[in-house]
PDB file of N, CA, C and O in Angstrom:
ATOM      1  N   MET A   1       0.812  -1.189   0.000  1.00  0.00           N
ATOM      2  CA  MET A   1       0.000   0.000   0.000  1.00  0.00           C
ATOM      3  C   MET A   1       0.865   1.265   0.000  1.00  0.00           C
ATOM      4  O   MET A   1       0.570   2.239  -0.693  1.00  0.00           O
ATOM      5  N   VAL A   2       1.936   1.224   0.794  1.00  0.00           N
ATOM      6  CA  VAL A   2       2.826   2.382   0.875  1.00  0.00           C
ATOM      7  C   VAL A   2       3.473   2.635  -0.483  1.00  0.00           C
ATOM      8  O   VAL A   2       3.618   3.783  -0.902  1.00  0.00           O
ATOM      9  N   ASN A   3       3.860   1.563  -1.168  1.00  0.00           N
ATOM     10  CA  ASN A   3       4.470   1.724  -2.493  1.00  0.00           C
ATOM     11  C   ASN A   3       3.483   2.339  -3.490  1.00  0.00           C
ATOM     12  O   ASN A   3       3.859   3.161  -4.326  1.00  0.00           O
ATOM     13  N   LEU A   4       2.243   1.936  -3.388  1.00  0.00           N
ATOM     14  CA  LEU A   4       1.222   2.475  -4.274  1.00  0.00           C
ATOM     15  C   LEU A   4       1.045   3.978  -4.034  1.00  0.00           C
ATOM     16  O   LEU A   4       0.990   4.757  -4.985  1.00  0.00           O
ATOM     17  N   LEU A   5       0.958   4.381  -2.770  1.00  0.00           N
ATOM     18  CA  LEU A   5       0.815   5.801  -2.447  1.00  0.00           C
ATOM     19  C   LEU A   5       2.044   6.597  -2.871  1.00  0.00           C
ATOM     20  O   LEU A   5       1.923   7.720  -3.361  1.00  0.00           O
ATOM     21  N   LYS A   6       3.221   6.016  -2.683  1.00  0.00           N
ATOM     22  CA  LYS A   6       4.456   6.688  -3.092  1.00  0.00           C
ATOM     23  C   LYS A   6       4.473   6.865  -4.609  1.00  0.00           C
ATOM     24  O   LYS A   6       4.860   7.921  -5.109  1.00  0.00           O
ATOM     25  N   SER A   7       4.057   5.843  -5.330  1.00  0.00           N
ATOM     26  CA  SER A   7       4.008   5.907  -6.790  1.00  0.00           C
ATOM     27  C   SER A   7       3.017   6.969  -7.250  1.00  0.00           C
ATOM     28  O   SER A   7       3.317   7.747  -8.156  1.00  0.00           O
ATOM     29  N   LEU A   8       1.844   7.007  -6.636  1.00  0.00           N
ATOM     30  CA  LEU A   8       0.851   8.020  -6.975  1.00  0.00           C
ATOM     31  C   LEU A   8       1.378   9.424  -6.690  1.00  0.00           C
ATOM     32  O   LEU A   8       1.188  10.342  -7.488  1.00  0.00           O
ATOM     33  N   ASP A   9       2.038   9.581  -5.549  1.00  0.00           N
ATOM     34  CA  ASP A   9       2.595  10.873  -5.188  1.00  0.00           C
ATOM     35  C   ASP A   9       3.631  11.324  -6.225  1.00  0.00           C
ATOM     36  O   ASP A   9       3.641  12.492  -6.615  1.00  0.00           O
ATOM     37  N   GLU A  10       4.482  10.432  -6.663  1.00  0.00           N
ATOM     38  CA  GLU A  10       5.495  10.759  -7.664  1.00  0.00           C
ATOM     39  C   GLU A  10       4.847  11.143  -8.995  1.00  0.00           C
ATOM     40  O   GLU A  10       5.266  12.101  -9.645  1.00  0.00           O
ATOM     41  N   GLN A  11       3.829  10.393  -9.390  1.00  0.00           N
ATOM     42  CA  GLN A  11       3.149  10.682 -10.651  1.00  0.00           C
ATOM     43  C   GLN A  11       2.418  12.021 -10.587  1.00  0.00           C
ATOM     44  O   GLN A  11       2.473  12.807 -11.533  1.00  0.00           O
ATOM     45  N   LEU A  12       1.743  12.278  -9.484  1.00  0.00           N
ATOM     46  CA  LEU A  12       1.038  13.554  -9.332  1.00  0.00           C
ATOM     47  C   LEU A  12       2.013  14.725  -9.283  1.00  0.00           C
ATOM     48  O   LEU A  12       1.762  15.771  -9.882  1.00  0.00           O
ATOM     49  N   SER A  13       3.113  14.554  -8.580  1.00  0.00           N
ATOM     50  CA  SER A  13       4.111  15.626  -8.504  1.00  0.00           C
ATOM     51  C   SER A  13       4.688  15.922  -9.883  1.00  0.00           C
ATOM     52  O   SER A  13       4.848  17.085 -10.254  1.00  0.00           O
ATOM     53  N   GLU A  14       4.998  14.887 -10.634  1.00  0.00           N
ATOM     54  CA  GLU A  14       5.529  15.073 -11.981  1.00  0.00           C
ATOM     55  C   GLU A  14       4.504  15.767 -12.881  1.00  0.00           C
ATOM     56  O   GLU A  14       4.852  16.658 -13.655  1.00  0.00           O
ATOM     57  N   ASN A  15       3.256  15.357 -12.776  1.00  0.00           N
ATOM     58  CA  ASN A  15       2.191  15.947 -13.583  1.00  0.00           C
ATOM     59  C   ASN A  15       2.004  17.431 -13.243  1.00  0.00           C
ATOM     60  O   ASN A  15       1.841  18.258 -14.139  1.00  0.00           O
ATOM     61  N   LEU A  16       2.027  17.762 -11.958  1.00  0.00           N
ATOM     62  CA  LEU A  16       1.887  19.162 -11.551  1.00  0.00           C
ATOM     63  C   LEU A  16       3.068  19.999 -12.028  1.00  0.00           C
ATOM     64  O   LEU A  16       2.895  21.155 -12.413  1.00  0.00           O
ATOM     65  N   GLN A  17       4.261  19.425 -12.006  1.00  0.00           N
ATOM     66  CA  GLN A  17       5.426  20.162 -12.485  1.00  0.00           C
ATOM     67  C   GLN A  17       5.317  20.442 -13.981  1.00  0.00           C
ATOM     68  O   GLN A  17       5.715  21.508 -14.450  1.00  0.00           O
ATOM     69  N   GLN A  18       4.782  19.493 -14.715  1.00  0.00           N
ATOM     70  CA  GLN A  18       4.665  19.663 -16.162  1.00  0.00           C
ATOM     71  C   GLN A  18       3.494  20.557 -16.547  1.00  0.00           C
ATOM     72  O   GLN A  18       3.599  21.340 -17.491  1.00  0.00           O
ATOM     73  N   HIS A  19       2.391  20.451 -15.833  1.00  0.00           N
ATOM     74  CA  HIS A  19       1.163  21.122 -16.256  1.00  0.00           C
ATOM     75  C   HIS A  19       0.574  22.063 -15.216  1.00  0.00           C
ATOM     76  O   HIS A  19      -0.512  22.602 -15.426  1.00  0.00           O
ATOM     77  N   GLY A  20       1.249  22.268 -14.124  1.00  0.00           N
ATOM     78  CA  GLY A  20       0.710  23.063 -13.033  1.00  0.00           C
ATOM     79  C   GLY A  20       0.483  24.518 -13.373  1.00  0.00           C
ATOM     80  O   GLY A  20      -0.372  25.169 -12.773  1.00  0.00           O
ATOM     81  N   HIS A  21       1.241  25.044 -14.336  1.00  0.00           N
ATOM     82  CA  HIS A  21       1.065  26.453 -14.675  1.00  0.00           C
ATOM     83  C   HIS A  21      -0.334  26.726 -15.216  1.00  0.00           C
ATOM     84  O   HIS A  21      -0.805  27.862 -15.162  1.00  0.00           O
ATOM     85  N   TYR A  22      -0.997  25.710 -15.733  1.00  0.00           N
ATOM     86  CA  TYR A  22      -2.378  25.901 -16.175  1.00  0.00           C
ATOM     87  C   TYR A  22      -3.308  26.155 -14.999  1.00  0.00           C
ATOM     88  O   TYR A  22      -4.351  26.791 -15.147  1.00  0.00           O
ATOM     89  N   LEU A  23      -2.923  25.654 -13.833  1.00  0.00           N
ATOM     90  CA  LEU A  23      -3.753  25.841 -12.648  1.00  0.00           C
ATOM     91  C   LEU A  23      -3.477  27.185 -11.981  1.00  0.00           C
ATOM     92  O   LEU A  23      -4.383  27.789 -11.407  1.00  0.00           O
ATOM     93  N   THR A  24      -2.232  27.655 -12.052  1.00  0.00           N
ATOM     94  CA  THR A  24      -1.868  28.884 -11.352  1.00  0.00           C
ATOM     95  C   THR A  24      -1.919  30.113 -12.237  1.00  0.00           C
ATOM     96  O   THR A  24      -2.068  31.226 -11.732  1.00  0.00           O
ATOM     97  N   ASP A  25      -1.798  29.939 -13.560  1.00  0.00           N
ATOM     98  CA  ASP A  25      -1.813  31.074 -14.487  1.00  0.00           C
ATOM     99  C   ASP A  25      -2.940  30.870 -15.487  1.00  0.00           C
ATOM    100  O   ASP A  25      -2.806  30.067 -16.410  1.00  0.00           O
ATOM    101  N   PRO A  26      -4.054  31.588 -15.319  1.00  0.00           N
ATOM    102  CA  PRO A  26      -5.206  31.362 -16.201  1.00  0.00           C
ATOM    103  C   PRO A  26      -4.932  31.707 -17.660  1.00  0.00           C
ATOM    104  O   PRO A  26      -5.678  31.275 -18.539  1.00  0.00           O
ATOM    105  N   ASN A  27      -3.879  32.475 -17.938  1.00  0.00           N
ATOM    106  CA  ASN A  27      -3.566  32.848 -19.311  1.00  0.00           C
ATOM    107  C   ASN A  27      -2.503  31.961 -19.943  1.00  0.00           C
ATOM    108  O   ASN A  27      -2.088  32.218 -21.073  1.00  0.00           O
ATOM    109  N   ALA A  28      -2.053  30.926 -19.245  1.00  0.00           N
ATOM    110  CA  ALA A  28      -0.971  30.094 -19.754  1.00  0.00           C
ATOM    111  C   ALA A  28      -1.327  29.453 -21.091  1.00  0.00           C
ATOM    112  O   ALA A  28      -0.498  29.433 -22.001  1.00  0.00           O
ATOM    113  N   ILE A  29      -2.525  28.938 -21.223  1.00  0.00           N
ATOM    114  CA  ILE A  29      -2.930  28.299 -22.475  1.00  0.00           C
ATOM    115  C   ILE A  29      -2.968  29.340 -23.589  1.00  0.00           C
ATOM    116  O   ILE A  29      -2.532  29.067 -24.708  1.00  0.00           O
ATOM    117  N   ASP A  30      -3.487  30.530 -23.291  1.00  0.00           N
ATOM    118  CA  ASP A  30      -3.546  31.588 -24.288  1.00  0.00           C
ATOM    119  C   ASP A  30      -2.150  31.973 -24.761  1.00  0.00           C
ATOM    120  O   ASP A  30      -1.931  32.185 -25.954  1.00  0.00           O
ATOM    121  N   GLU A  31      -1.208  32.063 -23.827  1.00  0.00           N
ATOM    122  CA  GLU A  31       0.168  32.428 -24.192  1.00  0.00           C
ATOM    123  C   GLU A  31       0.800  31.367 -25.096  1.00  0.00           C
ATOM    124  O   GLU A  31       1.512  31.697 -26.045  1.00  0.00           O
ATOM    125  N   GLU A  32       0.539  30.108 -24.800  1.00  0.00           N
ATOM    126  CA  GLU A  32       1.090  29.041 -25.636  1.00  0.00           C
ATOM    127  C   GLU A  32       0.467  29.066 -27.032  1.00  0.00           C
ATOM    128  O   GLU A  32       1.158  28.858 -28.029  1.00  0.00           O
ATOM    129  N   ARG A  33      -0.822  29.317 -27.098  1.00  0.00           N
ATOM    130  CA  ARG A  33      -1.494  29.413 -28.402  1.00  0.00           C
ATOM    131  C   ARG A  33      -0.987  30.624 -29.172  1.00  0.00           C
ATOM    132  O   ARG A  33      -0.760  30.549 -30.380  1.00  0.00           O
ATOM    133  N   LEU A  34      -0.812  31.729 -28.478  1.00  0.00           N
ATOM    134  CA  LEU A  34      -0.296  32.941 -29.109  1.00  0.00           C
ATOM    135  C   LEU A  34       1.101  32.691 -29.660  1.00  0.00           C
ATOM    136  O   LEU A  34       1.400  33.060 -30.795  1.00  0.00           O
ATOM    137  N   ASP A  35       1.946  32.070 -28.866  1.00  0.00           N
ATOM    138  CA  ASP A  35       3.307  31.774 -29.311  1.00  0.00           C
ATOM    139  C   ASP A  35       3.290  30.862 -30.540  1.00  0.00           C
ATOM    140  O   ASP A  35       4.055  31.071 -31.481  1.00  0.00           O
ATOM    141  N   ALA A  36       2.426  29.862 -30.529  1.00  0.00           N
ATOM    142  CA  ALA A  36       2.332  28.943 -31.675  1.00  0.00           C
ATOM    143  C   ALA A  36       1.830  29.673 -32.917  1.00  0.00           C
ATOM    144  O   ALA A  36       2.319  29.434 -34.021  1.00  0.00           O
ATOM    145  N   ALA A  37       0.859  30.557 -32.740  1.00  0.00           N
ATOM    146  CA  ALA A  37       0.316  31.289 -33.884  1.00  0.00           C
ATOM    147  C   ALA A  37       1.355  32.236 -34.473  1.00  0.00           C
ATOM    148  O   ALA A  37       1.502  32.326 -35.692  1.00  0.00           O
ATOM    149  N   ILE A  38       2.069  32.936 -33.609  1.00  0.00           N
ATOM    150  CA  ILE A  38       3.095  33.863 -34.093  1.00  0.00           C
ATOM    151  C   ILE A  38       4.234  33.105 -34.757  1.00  0.00           C
ATOM    152  O   ILE A  38       4.788  33.571 -35.753  1.00  0.00           O
ATOM    153  N   SER A  39       4.585  31.964 -34.228  1.00  0.00           N
ATOM    154  CA  SER A  39       5.671  31.171 -34.816  1.00  0.00           C
ATOM    155  C   SER A  39       5.359  30.742 -36.245  1.00  0.00           C
ATOM    156  O   SER A  39       6.272  30.518 -37.039  1.00  0.00           O
ATOM    157  N   GLN A  40       4.085  30.627 -36.574  1.00  0.00           N
ATOM    158  CA  GLN A  40       3.713  30.253 -37.942  1.00  0.00           C
ATOM    159  C   GLN A  40       4.035  31.356 -38.940  1.00  0.00           C
ATOM    160  O   GLN A  40       4.069  31.107 -40.145  1.00  0.00           O
ATOM    161  N   LEU A  41       4.269  32.566 -38.458  1.00  0.00           N
ATOM    162  CA  LEU A  41       4.598  33.683 -39.343  1.00  0.00           C
ATOM    163  C   LEU A  41       6.090  33.743 -39.682  1.00  0.00           C
ATOM    164  O   LEU A  41       6.485  34.460 -40.601  1.00  0.00           O
ATOM    165  N   ALA A  42       6.905  33.008 -38.960  1.00  0.00           N
ATOM    166  CA  ALA A  42       8.356  33.061 -39.139  1.00  0.00           C
ATOM    167  C   ALA A  42       8.813  32.869 -40.588  1.00  0.00           C
ATOM    168  O   ALA A  42       9.713  33.589 -41.020  1.00  0.00           O
ATOM    169  N   PRO A  43       8.247  31.943 -41.356  1.00  0.00           N
ATOM    170  CA  PRO A  43       8.722  31.761 -42.733  1.00  0.00           C
ATOM    171  C   PRO A  43       8.533  32.992 -43.620  1.00  0.00           C
ATOM    172  O   PRO A  43       9.166  33.088 -44.671  1.00  0.00           O
ATOM    173  N   PHE A  44       7.688  33.924 -43.223  1.00  0.00           N
ATOM    174  CA  PHE A  44       7.401  35.095 -44.041  1.00  0.00           C
ATOM    175  C   PHE A  44       8.253  36.312 -43.670  1.00  0.00           C
ATOM    176  O   PHE A  44       8.128  37.376 -44.276  1.00  0.00           O
ATOM    177  N   VAL A  45       9.115  36.143 -42.672  1.00  0.00           N
ATOM    178  CA  VAL A  45       9.950  37.240 -42.189  1.00  0.00           C
ATOM    179  C   VAL A  45      11.408  36.839 -42.373  1.00  0.00           C
ATOM    180  O   VAL A  45      11.776  35.702 -42.079  1.00  0.00           O
ATOM    181  N   PRO A  46      12.248  37.765 -42.860  1.00  0.00           N
ATOM    182  CA  PRO A  46      13.670  37.428 -42.985  1.00  0.00           C
ATOM    183  C   PRO A  46      14.232  36.947 -41.648  1.00  0.00           C
ATOM    184  O   PRO A  46      13.912  37.489 -40.590  1.00  0.00           O
ATOM    185  N   GLU A  47      15.063  35.932 -41.719  1.00  0.00           N
ATOM    186  CA  GLU A  47      15.560  35.279 -40.508  1.00  0.00           C
ATOM    187  C   GLU A  47      16.240  36.255 -39.550  1.00  0.00           C
ATOM    188  O   GLU A  47      16.079  36.139 -38.336  1.00  0.00           O
ATOM    189  N   ASP A  48      16.995  37.209 -40.080  1.00  0.00           N
ATOM    190  CA  ASP A  48      17.692  38.149 -39.204  1.00  0.00           C
ATOM    191  C   ASP A  48      16.742  39.150 -38.541  1.00  0.00           C
ATOM    192  O   ASP A  48      17.110  39.771 -37.543  1.00  0.00           O
ATOM    193  N   ARG A  49      15.543  39.315 -39.067  1.00  0.00           N
ATOM    194  CA  ARG A  49      14.555  40.234 -38.515  1.00  0.00           C
ATOM    195  C   ARG A  49      13.538  39.539 -37.611  1.00  0.00           C
ATOM    196  O   ARG A  49      12.783  40.204 -36.902  1.00  0.00           O
ATOM    197  N   TRP A  50      13.515  38.209 -37.631  1.00  0.00           N
ATOM    198  CA  TRP A  50      12.483  37.477 -36.907  1.00  0.00           C
ATOM    199  C   TRP A  50      12.442  37.775 -35.410  1.00  0.00           C
ATOM    200  O   TRP A  50      11.357  38.032 -34.889  1.00  0.00           O
ATOM    201  N   PRO A  51      13.567  37.755 -34.690  1.00  0.00           N
ATOM    202  CA  PRO A  51      13.463  38.004 -33.238  1.00  0.00           C
ATOM    203  C   PRO A  51      12.818  39.358 -32.921  1.00  0.00           C
ATOM    204  O   PRO A  51      11.978  39.447 -32.027  1.00  0.00           O
ATOM    205  N   HIS A  52      13.204  40.404 -33.645  1.00  0.00           N
ATOM    206  CA  HIS A  52      12.620  41.727 -33.406  1.00  0.00           C
ATOM    207  C   HIS A  52      11.140  41.740 -33.791  1.00  0.00           C
ATOM    208  O   HIS A  52      10.315  42.279 -33.054  1.00  0.00           O
ATOM    209  N   THR A  53      10.802  41.159 -34.928  1.00  0.00           N
ATOM    210  CA  THR A  53       9.414  41.128 -35.391  1.00  0.00           C
ATOM    211  C   THR A  53       8.536  40.366 -34.410  1.00  0.00           C
ATOM    212  O   THR A  53       7.432  40.804 -34.086  1.00  0.00           O
ATOM    213  N   ARG A  54       9.024  39.230 -33.941  1.00  0.00           N
ATOM    214  CA  ARG A  54       8.275  38.416 -32.975  1.00  0.00           C
ATOM    215  C   ARG A  54       8.007  39.217 -31.700  1.00  0.00           C
ATOM    216  O   ARG A  54       6.886  39.234 -31.192  1.00  0.00           O
ATOM    217  N   ASP A  55       9.051  39.883 -31.186  1.00  0.00           N
ATOM    218  CA  ASP A  55       8.895  40.681 -29.974  1.00  0.00           C
ATOM    219  C   ASP A  55       7.892  41.817 -30.168  1.00  0.00           C
ATOM    220  O   ASP A  55       7.098  42.105 -29.272  1.00  0.00           O
ATOM    221  N   GLU A  56       7.924  42.455 -31.323  1.00  0.00           N
ATOM    222  CA  GLU A  56       6.991  43.537 -31.605  1.00  0.00           C
ATOM    223  C   GLU A  56       5.549  43.027 -31.680  1.00  0.00           C
ATOM    224  O   GLU A  56       4.632  43.657 -31.152  1.00  0.00           O
ATOM    225  N   LEU A  57       5.362  41.894 -32.334  1.00  0.00           N
ATOM    226  CA  LEU A  57       4.017  41.314 -32.417  1.00  0.00           C
ATOM    227  C   LEU A  57       3.478  40.985 -31.024  1.00  0.00           C
ATOM    228  O   LEU A  57       2.332  41.300 -30.703  1.00  0.00           O
ATOM    229  N   LEU A  58       4.308  40.355 -30.209  1.00  0.00           N
ATOM    230  CA  LEU A  58       3.884  40.022 -28.848  1.00  0.00           C
ATOM    231  C   LEU A  58       3.564  41.287 -28.054  1.00  0.00           C
ATOM    232  O   LEU A  58       2.580  41.319 -27.316  1.00  0.00           O
ATOM    233  N   ARG A  59       4.387  42.329 -28.199  1.00  0.00           N
ATOM    234  CA  ARG A  59       4.167  43.577 -27.478  1.00  0.00           C
ATOM    235  C   ARG A  59       2.830  44.200 -27.883  1.00  0.00           C
ATOM    236  O   ARG A  59       2.066  44.644 -27.026  1.00  0.00           O
ATOM    237  N   ILE A  60       2.553  44.234 -29.169  1.00  0.00           N
ATOM    238  CA  ILE A  60       1.314  44.824 -29.664  1.00  0.00           C
ATOM    239  C   ILE A  60       0.100  44.043 -29.161  1.00  0.00           C
ATOM    240  O   ILE A  60      -0.877  44.634 -28.702  1.00  0.00           O
ATOM    241  N   ILE A  61       0.166  42.731 -29.249  1.00  0.00           N
ATOM    242  CA  ILE A  61      -0.975  41.904 -28.837  1.00  0.00           C
ATOM    243  C   ILE A  61      -1.194  42.000 -27.333  1.00  0.00           C
ATOM    244  O   ILE A  61      -2.333  42.111 -26.878  1.00  0.00           O
ATOM    245  N   ARG A  62      -0.115  41.958 -26.559  1.00  0.00           N
ATOM    246  CA  ARG A  62      -0.262  42.059 -25.108  1.00  0.00           C
ATOM    247  C   ARG A  62      -0.784  43.432 -24.696  1.00  0.00           C
ATOM    248  O   ARG A  62      -1.583  43.537 -23.766  1.00  0.00           O
ATOM    249  N   ALA A  63      -0.340  44.476 -25.377  1.00  0.00           N
ATOM    250  CA  ALA A  63      -0.839  45.820 -25.073  1.00  0.00           C
ATOM    251  C   ALA A  63      -2.324  45.908 -25.376  1.00  0.00           C
ATOM    252  O   ALA A  63      -3.074  46.545 -24.636  1.00  0.00           O
ATOM    253  N   SER A  64      -2.750  45.280 -26.448  1.00  0.00           N
ATOM    254  CA  SER A  64      -4.164  45.275 -26.805  1.00  0.00           C
ATOM    255  C   SER A  64      -4.979  44.538 -25.754  1.00  0.00           C
ATOM    256  O   SER A  64      -6.087  44.956 -25.419  1.00  0.00           O
ATOM    257  N   ARG A  65      -4.446  43.463 -25.240  1.00  0.00           N
ATOM    258  CA  ARG A  65      -5.151  42.710 -24.198  1.00  0.00           C
ATOM    259  C   ARG A  65      -5.323  43.553 -22.946  1.00  0.00           C
ATOM    260  O   ARG A  65      -6.355  43.480 -22.278  1.00  0.00           O
ATOM    261  N   GLY A  66      -4.316  44.351 -22.630  1.00  0.00           N
ATOM    262  CA  GLY A  66      -4.358  45.178 -21.429  1.00  0.00           C
ATOM    263  C   GLY A  66      -5.415  46.261 -21.478  1.00  0.00           C
ATOM    264  O   GLY A  66      -5.909  46.695 -20.437  1.00  0.00           O
ATOM    265  N   THR A  67      -5.770  46.703 -22.677  1.00  0.00           N
ATOM    266  CA  THR A  67      -6.771  47.758 -22.808  1.00  0.00           C
ATOM    267  C   THR A  67      -8.183  47.206 -22.778  1.00  0.00           C
ATOM    268  O   THR A  67      -9.136  47.945 -22.531  1.00  0.00           O
ATOM    269  N   GLY A  68      -8.322  45.923 -23.026  1.00  0.00           N
ATOM    270  CA  GLY A  68      -9.639  45.323 -23.093  1.00  0.00           C
ATOM    271  C   GLY A  68     -10.328  45.549 -24.420  1.00  0.00           C
ATOM    272  O   GLY A  68     -11.448  45.085 -24.633  1.00  0.00           O
ATOM    273  N   ARG A  69      -9.657  46.266 -25.320  1.00  0.00           N
ATOM    274  CA  ARG A  69     -10.229  46.509 -26.644  1.00  0.00           C
ATOM    275  C   ARG A  69      -9.700  45.465 -27.609  1.00  0.00           C
ATOM    276  O   ARG A  69      -8.574  44.996 -27.442  1.00  0.00           O
ATOM    277  N   PRO A  70     -10.471  45.093 -28.606  1.00  0.00           N
ATOM    278  CA  PRO A  70      -9.981  44.136 -29.600  1.00  0.00           C
ATOM    279  C   PRO A  70      -8.870  44.765 -30.428  1.00  0.00           C
ATOM    280  O   PRO A  70      -8.856  45.974 -30.660  1.00  0.00           O
ATOM    281  N   LEU A  71      -7.960  43.943 -30.860  1.00  0.00           N
ATOM    282  CA  LEU A  71      -6.867  44.395 -31.708  1.00  0.00           C
ATOM    283  C   LEU A  71      -7.384  44.551 -33.123  1.00  0.00           C
ATOM    284  O   LEU A  71      -7.826  43.585 -33.744  1.00  0.00           O
ATOM    285  N   ILE A  72      -7.326  45.785 -33.633  1.00  0.00           N
ATOM    286  CA  ILE A  72      -7.787  46.051 -34.991  1.00  0.00           C
ATOM    287  C   ILE A  72      -6.598  46.555 -35.795  1.00  0.00           C
ATOM    288  O   ILE A  72      -6.048  47.616 -35.500  1.00  0.00           O
ATOM    289  N   LEU A  73      -6.209  45.808 -36.795  1.00  0.00           N
ATOM    290  CA  LEU A  73      -5.097  46.188 -37.646  1.00  0.00           C
ATOM    291  C   LEU A  73      -5.634  46.749 -38.944  1.00  0.00           C
ATOM    292  O   LEU A  73      -6.710  46.354 -39.392  1.00  0.00           O
ATOM    293  N   PRO A  74      -4.895  47.671 -39.560  1.00  0.00           N
ATOM    294  CA  PRO A  74      -5.348  48.180 -40.843  1.00  0.00           C
ATOM    295  C   PRO A  74      -5.357  47.078 -41.887  1.00  0.00           C
ATOM    296  O   PRO A  74      -4.579  46.128 -41.805  1.00  0.00           O
ATOM    297  N   ALA A  75      -6.240  47.209 -42.870  1.00  0.00           N
ATOM    298  CA  ALA A  75      -6.316  46.220 -43.938  1.00  0.00           C
ATOM    299  C   ALA A  75      -5.046  46.287 -44.778  1.00  0.00           C
ATOM    300  O   ALA A  75      -4.455  47.353 -44.951  1.00  0.00           O
ATOM    301  N   ALA A  76      -4.645  45.152 -45.287  1.00  0.00           N
ATOM    302  CA  ALA A  76      -3.492  45.095 -46.174  1.00  0.00           C
ATOM    303  C   ALA A  76      -3.804  45.829 -47.468  1.00  0.00           C
ATOM    304  O   ALA A  76      -4.954  45.823 -47.906  1.00  0.00           O
ATOM    305  N   PRO A  77      -2.811  46.464 -48.098  1.00  0.00           N
ATOM    306  CA  PRO A  77      -3.060  47.130 -49.376  1.00  0.00           C
ATOM    307  C   PRO A  77      -3.683  46.152 -50.383  1.00  0.00           C
ATOM    308  O   PRO A  77      -3.249  45.006 -50.502  1.00  0.00           O
ATOM    309  N   GLY A  78      -4.671  46.609 -51.076  1.00  0.00           N
ATOM    310  CA  GLY A  78      -5.349  45.746 -52.054  1.00  0.00           C
ATOM    311  C   GLY A  78      -6.537  45.004 -51.473  1.00  0.00           C
ATOM    312  O   GLY A  78      -7.360  44.468 -52.215  1.00  0.00           O
ATOM    313  N   ASN A  79      -6.635  44.968 -50.133  1.00  0.00           N
ATOM    314  CA  ASN A  79      -7.750  44.264 -49.478  1.00  0.00           C
ATOM    315  C   ASN A  79      -8.728  45.244 -48.861  1.00  0.00           C
ATOM    316  O   ASN A  79      -9.567  44.847 -48.052  1.00  0.00           O
ATOM    317  N   GLN A  80      -8.641  46.494 -49.219  1.00  0.00           N
ATOM    318  CA  GLN A  80      -9.518  47.483 -48.618  1.00  0.00           C
ATOM    319  C   GLN A  80     -10.831  47.571 -49.391  1.00  0.00           C
ATOM    320  O   GLN A  80     -10.860  47.523 -50.620  1.00  0.00           O
ATOM    321  N   GLY A  81     -11.884  47.699 -48.650  1.00  0.00           N
ATOM    322  CA  GLY A  81     -13.174  47.994 -49.185  1.00  0.00           C
ATOM    323  C   GLY A  81     -13.884  46.953 -49.877  1.00  0.00           C
ATOM    324  O   GLY A  81     -14.999  47.175 -50.350  1.00  0.00           O
TER     325      GLY A  81
END
């Protein structure tokens, strides 16, 4: 019985270490999704500019979240109207 409880404790501790941030940070899933979405843009940006571009995108999106207003970007040229 003691071995079973010890095994459960180890498994639960490992699981909390891997996934516990979802319990303590309600925005953790959103941040991971945001990071994944932004990473998909990398092929369209020159490699030497990617770190700066990524940081700027994150800054803009996070600032928009802080205001509570939706992020509205201007339409791309040719896609207006």
